[in-house]
C-alpha positions in Angstrom: 0.0 0.0 0.0 1.3 3.4 -0.9 1.0 6.4 1.3 0.4 9.9 0.0 1.6 12.8 2.0 -1.0 15.3 3.0 -0.6 18.7 1.3 1.3 21.2 3.3 -0.4 24.2 1.8 -4.0 25.2 0.8 -3.4 25.4 -3.0 -5.3 22.2 -3.8 -8.1 23.1 -1.4 -8.4 26.5 -3.2 -8.6 24.7 -6.6 -11.3 22.4 -5.4 -13.3 25.3 -4.0 -12.9 27.2 -7.3 -14.1 24.2 -9.3 -17.1 23.9 -6.9 -17.9 27.5 -7.4 -17.8 27.1 -11.2 -20.2 24.2 -10.9 -22.6 26.4 -8.9 -22.3 29.2 -11.5 -23.0 26.7 -14.3 -26.1 25.4 -12.5 -27.4 28.9 -12.0 -26.7 29.7 -15.7 -28.6 26.6 -16.7 -31.5 27.4 -14.4 -31.7 31.0 -15.8 -31.6 29.6 -19.4 -34.3 27.1 -18.6 -36.5 29.8 -17.0 -35.9 32.1 -20.1 -36.9 29.3 -22.4 -40.0 28.5 -20.3 -41.1 32.2 -20.5 -40.5 32.3 -24.3 -42.5 29.1 -24.8 -45.4 30.4 -22.7 -45.4 33.7 -24.6 -45.5 31.8 -27.9 -48.3 29.6 -26.7 -50.2 32.7 -25.5 -49.7 34.4 -28.9 -50.8 31.2 -30.8 -54.1 31.2 -28.8 -54.7 34.8 -29.4 -54.3 34.3 -33.2 -56.0 30.9 -33.4 -58.5 30.4 -30.5 -59.4 26.9 -31.5 -56.2 24.8 -31.8 -55.9 21.1 -32.5 -53.0 18.7 -31.8 -51.5 19.3 -35.2 -50.6 22.9 -34.4 -47.0 23.6 -33.7 -47.6 25.3 -30.4 -50.1 22.7 -29.0 -47.6 20.8 -26.9 -46.5 24.1 -25.3 -50.1 25.0 -24.7 -50.7 21.8 -22.8 -47.4 22.2 -20.9 -48.3 25.7 -19.7 -52.0 25.2 -19.5 -52.4 26.1 -15.9 -50.5 29.4 -16.2 -52.3 30.3 -19.4 -55.7 29.6 -17.9 -54.8 31.9 -15.0 -53.5 34.7 -17.2 -56.4 34.8 -19.6 -58.9 34.6 -16.7 -57.2 37.4 -14.7 -56.4 39.8 -17.6 -59.3 39.4 -20.0 -61.9 37.2 -18.3 -61.6 34.6 -21.0 -61.8 30.9 -20.3 -59.2 28.5 -21.7 -60.2 24.8 -22.1 -57.4 22.3 -22.9 -58.3 18.8 -24.0 -56.1 15.9 -25.0 -56.4 16.8 -28.7 -57.5 20.4 -28.8 -57.4 23.7 -26.9 -60.2 26.4 -27.0 -59.8 29.9 -25.9 -63.3 31.3 -25.5 -62.6 34.9 -26.7 -65.4 37.4 -26.6 -64.8 40.7 -28.4 -65.5 43.9 -26.7 -67.5 45.3 -29.6 -70.0 42.7 -30.7 -71.2 44.8 -33.6 -67.8 45.3 -35.3 -68.6 44.3 -38.9 -65.0 44.0 -39.8 -64.6 40.7 -37.9 -65.4 37.2 -39.0 -64.3 34.6 -41.5 -62.8 35.8 -44.8 -65.4 36.0 -47.7 -68.3 35.1 -45.4 -71.6 36.9 -45.5 -74.8 36.3 -43.4 -76.0 33.5 -45.7 -72.8 31.6 -45.4 -72.8 31.9 -41.7 -76.3 30.3 -41.7 -74.9 27.4 -43.7 -72.0 27.1 -41.3 -74.3 26.8 -38.3 -76.5 24.3 -40.1 -73.5 22.2 -41.1 -72.4 22.1 -37.4 -75.9 21.0 -36.4 -75.7 18.2 -38.9 -72.3 17.1 -37.7 -73.5 17.1 -34.1 -75.9 14.3 -35.0 -73.7 12.5 -37.5 -71.7 9.3 -37.2 -68.0 9.5 -36.7 -67.5 9.6 -40.5 -69.6 11.5 -43.1 -69.4 12.2 -46.8 -69.8 15.5 -48.4 -72.9 14.3 -50.3 -74.6 13.1 -47.1 -73.7 16.3 -45.3 -75.4 18.3 -48.1 -78.5 16.1 -48.1 -79.0 16.5 -44.3 -78.2 20.2 -44.5 -81.1 20.5 -47.0 -83.5 19.1 -44.5 -82.5 21.7 -41.9 -82.5 24.5 -44.5 -86.2 23.7 -45.3 -87.3 24.9 -41.8 -90.2 27.4 -42.2 -88.5 29.9 -39.8 -85.6 30.2 -42.2 -87.9 30.6 -45.2 -89.8 33.4 -43.4 -86.4 35.2 -43.2 -85.8 34.8 -46.9 -83.2 32.0 -46.7 -83.4 29.3 -49.3 -80.8 26.6 -50.1 -81.4 23.8 -52.7 -77.9 22.6 -53.9 -79.3 22.7 -57.5 -77.1 25.7 -58.5 -73.3 25.6 -58.9 -72.8 28.6 -56.6 -74.8 26.8 -53.8 -72.6 23.7 -54.0 -69.5 26.0 -53.9 -71.0 27.6 -50.7 -71.3 24.1 -49.1 -67.7 23.3 -50.1 -66.5 26.7 -48.7 -68.2 25.8 -45.4 -66.6 22.3 -45.4 -63.2 23.8 -46.0 -63.6 26.2 -43.1 -64.4 23.1 -40.9 -61.3 21.4 -42.3 -59.2 24.5 -41.3 -60.7 24.4 -37.8 -59.9 20.7 -37.5 -63.6 19.8 -37.0 -63.3 17.6 -40.1 -60.4 15.6 -41.3 -60.4 14.6 -45.0 -60.0 10.8 -45.4 -60.5 10.4 -49.1 -61.8 12.2 -52.2 -61.9 16.0 -52.9 -64.6 18.7 -52.9 -63.9 20.1 -56.4 -65.1 17.0 -58.1 -68.4 17.1 -56.2 -69.0 20.7 -57.4 -68.2 20.0 -61.0 -70.1 16.8 -61.4 -73.1 17.2 -59.1 -75.1 18.9 -61.9 -74.6 15.8 -64.1 -76.1 13.6 -61.4 -72.8 11.9 -60.8 -72.0 13.3 -57.4 -71.9 9.8 -56.0 -68.9 9.1 -58.1 -67.1 12.3 -57.0 -67.4 12.7 -53.3 -65.3 13.3 -50.2 -65.1 11.3 -46.9 -64.4 13.0 -43.6 -63.7 12.0 -40.0 -65.8 14.1 -37.5 -63.9 15.3 -34.4 -66.6 15.9 -31.8 -64.3 17.4 -29.2 -63.2 20.1 -31.6 -66.8 20.6 -32.8 -68.0 21.1 -29.2 -65.6 24.1 -29.0 -66.8 26.0 -32.1 -69.5 28.1 -30.3 -68.0 30.6 -27.9 -71.0 31.6 -26.0 -71.9 31.8 -22.3 -75.4 30.6 -23.1 -76.4 28.5 -26.0 -79.2 30.0 -28.2 -81.1 26.7 -28.1 -81.8 27.3 -24.3 -84.1 30.3 -25.1 -87.8 29.6 -24.9 -89.8 30.9 -27.9 -91.3 33.8 -26.0 -87.9 34.7 -24.4 -85.8 34.9 -27.5 -84.3 38.4 -28.0 -85.7 40.4 -31.0 -82.9 42.4 -32.5 -79.5 41.2 -33.6 -77.7 43.3 -31.0 -79.9 41.8 -28.2 -79.2 38.3 -29.5 -75.5 38.9 -29.5 -75.5 40.4 -26.0 -77.6 37.5 -24.7 -75.1 35.0 -26.1 -72.2 36.4 -24.1 -73.7 38.2 -21.2 -71.5 37.8 -18.1 -72.2 38.3 -14.4 -70.7 41.5 -13.0 -70.7 41.8 -9.2 -72.6 44.8 -8.0 -69.6 46.4 -6.2 -67.0 49.0 -7.0 -64.3 46.3 -7.4 -66.5 44.2 -9.6 -67.3 47.2 -11.9 -63.6 48.1 -12.0 -62.6 44.6 -12.9 -65.2 44.5 -15.7 -63.8 47.7 -17.2 -60.2 46.5 -17.0 -61.1 43.2 -18.7 -63.1 45.0 -21.4 -60.1 47.3 -22.1 -57.7 44.3 -22.2 -59.9 42.6 -24.7 -59.8 45.7 -26.9 -56.1 46.0 -26.6 -55.4 42.4 -27.4 -58.1 42.0 -30.2 -58.4 45.4 -31.8 -55.7 47.2 -33.9 -56.0 50.4 -31.7 -58.0 51.7 -28.8 -59.2 55.4 -29.2 -60.0 57.3 -26.1 -63.0 59.0 -27.8 -64.6 55.5 -28.4 -64.8 54.8 -24.6 -67.6 55.8 -22.3 -66.8 58.0 -19.3 -66.1 55.3 -16.8 -63.8 53.4 -19.2 -62.1 56.6 -20.3 -61.3 57.6 -16.7 -59.8 54.1 -15.9 -57.9 54.0 -19.2 -56.3 57.4 -18.7 -55.1 56.4 -15.3 -54.0 52.8 -15.9 -53.0 52.5 -19.5 -49.3 52.5 -18.7 -49.4 49.6 -16.3 -51.9 47.7 -18.5 -49.7 48.1 -21.5 -46.6 47.0 -19.6 -48.3 43.8 -18.4 -49.7 42.9 -21.8 -46.6 43.6 -23.8 -44.4 41.6 -21.4 -46.7 38.6 -21.5 -47.6 38.6 -25.2 -44.3 39.9 -26.8 -45.9 43.1 -28.1 -44.8 46.8 -28.2 -46.9 49.6 -26.8 -47.5 52.6 -29.0 -49.0 55.3 -26.8 -50.5 58.5 -28.4 -52.6 61.3 -27.1 -55.6 59.8 -28.8 -55.2 56.3 -27.5 -53.1 53.2 -27.4 -52.1 50.4 -29.7 -50.2 47.2 -29.0 -48.0 46.7 -32.0 -46.7 43.3 -33.3 -43.6 43.9 -35.4 -43.3 40.5 -37.1 -46.9 40.5 -38.4 -47.6 37.0 -37.0 -50.3 38.3 -34.6 -52.5 40.1 -37.1 -55.1 39.2 -39.8 -54.0 42.1 -42.0 -50.4 43.3 -42.1 -49.5 46.9 -43.1 -47.2 47.5 -44.8 -47.1 44.2 -46.7 -46.2 42.7 -50.1 -48.6 42.7 -53.0 -50.5 45.1 -55.2 -53.4 45.6 -52.8 -51.1 46.2 -49.9 -49.1 48.8 -51.8 -52.3 50.6 -52.9 -53.5 50.5 -49.3 -50.3 52.2 -48.1 -50.6 54.8 -50.8 -54.2 55.6 -49.9 -53.2 55.8 -46.2 -50.5 58.3 -47.1 -53.0 60.3 -49.2 -55.5 60.4 -46.4 -52.8 61.5 -43.9 -52.4 64.7 -46.0 -56.1 65.4 -45.6 -56.2 65.3 -41.8 -56.8 68.5 -39.9 -54.0 69.8 -37.8 -54.4 69.7 -34.0 -56.9 72.2 -32.9 -58.3 72.7 -36.4 -61.8 71.7 -37.5 -62.1 69.2 -40.3 -62.8 71.1 -43.5 -61.7 68.7 -46.2 -64.2 66.0 -47.0 -63.1 62.8 -48.7 -65.4 60.4 -50.6 -64.9 57.1 -52.2 -64.8 58.9 -55.6 -61.8 60.9 -54.4 -60.0 57.6 -53.5 -60.9 56.2 -57.0 -59.4 59.3 -58.6 -56.3 59.0 -56.5 -55.8 55.3 -57.4 -56.2 56.2 -61.0 -53.4 58.8 -60.7 -51.3 56.4 -58.7 -51.6 53.7 -61.4 -49.9 56.1 -63.9 -46.9 56.5 -61.6 -46.6 53.0 -59.9 -48.7 50.8 -62.2 -45.6 49.1 -63.7 -45.0 47.5 -60.2 -48.6 46.2 -59.9 -50.0 43.0 -61.2 -51.4 43.0 -64.7 -55.1 43.0 -63.8 -54.6 46.1 -61.6 -53.1 48.0 -64.5 -56.2 47.7 -66.6 -58.4 50.8 -67.0 -61.6 50.4 -65.0 -59.9 48.5 -62.1 -59.7 51.6 -59.9 -63.1 51.3 -58.1 -62.4 47.7 -57.0 -58.8 48.5 -55.9 -60.1 51.6 -54.0 -62.8 49.5 -52.3 -60.2 46.8 -51.2 -57.9 49.5 -49.8 -60.7 51.2 -47.8 -61.8 47.9 -46.4 -58.3 47.1 -45.2 -57.9 50.5 -43.6 -61.3 50.2 -41.9 -60.4 46.8 -40.5 -57.2 48.3 -39.1 -59.2 51.2 -37.6 -57.2 53.7 -39.6 -60.4 55.2 -41.1 -64.1 55.5 -40.2 -67.0 55.8 -42.6 -69.3 58.6 -41.6 -72.3 58.4 -43.9 -70.7 58.9 -47.3 -67.5 60.5 -46.0 -64.2 58.8 -45.2 -62.8 60.1 -42.0 -59.0 59.4 -41.3 -58.4 58.3 -37.7 -55.4 59.6 -35.7 -53.4 56.3 -35.9 -53.1 56.7 -39.7 -50.6 59.4 -39.1 -47.9 56.8 -38.6 -48.0 56.1 -42.3 -47.3 59.8 -43.3 -43.9 58.9 -44.8 -43.5 61.9 -47.0 -42.5 62.0 -50.7 -41.8 58.6 -52.2 -38.4 58.2 -53.9 -38.2 55.4 -56.5 -34.8 53.8 -56.7 -34.2 51.5 -59.7 -32.4 48.3 -58.8 -29.4 47.3 -60.9 -28.5 43.8 -61.8 -25.0 42.4 -61.7 -24.5 43.3 -65.4 -25.3 46.9 -64.6 -28.7 46.8 -66.3 -31.7 48.4 -64.6 -34.1 45.8 -63.4 -37.5 45.8 -61.6 -37.1 46.7 -57.9 
């Protein structure tokens, strides 16, 4: 056995202590990195739910939503009064907009008639087997569409016309996007093309019905089927209010919480919140608390606060958390930006009364002039004479959805937030290729 002399100085002990200290530092660094990753993952999950309130297991953030379900449920309930329900294969954030009559919301290219078809299709699927074909879905939808109450309101649906079959297919594709249906075989286009020939049985589509996802489609506090015939609200506004009415405690704290949640919903859901759009109680709370509110929401959702004298907007720089990006690529987006800049020049200065009235005809004239200067950068159909009214309408719709303009009778009223697009005189710089030739920018 060999003996080792004990050290006669403290150098080895100091080295061991130093290594131990490095280990503790590394552990703290790893813990901080894990905490940072967890916060980022929770933020991404929260943003995904804000953008897509009904998420299925195929979504990229679904695993993170399940992992952080408890914290997300607590955050949404505390800040916005929204309920988050997480299942094994889907998650549903029951968002309720602050402004129920905002006509700029909803599915793309949907009108009232198509919403009726969507609701009827959901009613059919609620009673359907685990699998259903497009043809059977259409046949059963026809039975529900024949209800006398719908006929009294002027709604008819026969599936005899090509556009009616396309409406049914559009509804099915919306249900596919939501994850309510999963296509097993076939395709919808063949059904549309060959149904008029009586050969729809040869061209059909087969779907799986996901009942858990279907159950989360309706975001209502009270289902409309629970109303008795003599209790059903009369007007559309009363019906919408009855669907989402929430209990507010009759106390100062209860009313204050209700106002805070309503403002949070506006900030998370709307492009901008204008002070003039708020009632007196909400305006008073907003002016006192918008700084702390903005700080909480921006930190949790990865947003930036843009505060102005007229209101507040939570800005998302990457464009992932918005239905309409501005600025963006494409002809319509470019024309929208040009129209926004044009309207900025027609806004009154602070303290001045609005004297310049703008109509849709003015916008059409501006687009016509812009086509002469910028048309070579637009798509071919937008360069055709006579396309200006349609392009102007699209631009105004986009600006209205972004709350950058308001339509007051027949006048177009620029809203204060549109001033952020007053970029001044445009300078066109031609891009040069590697050979030195001028190319398209």
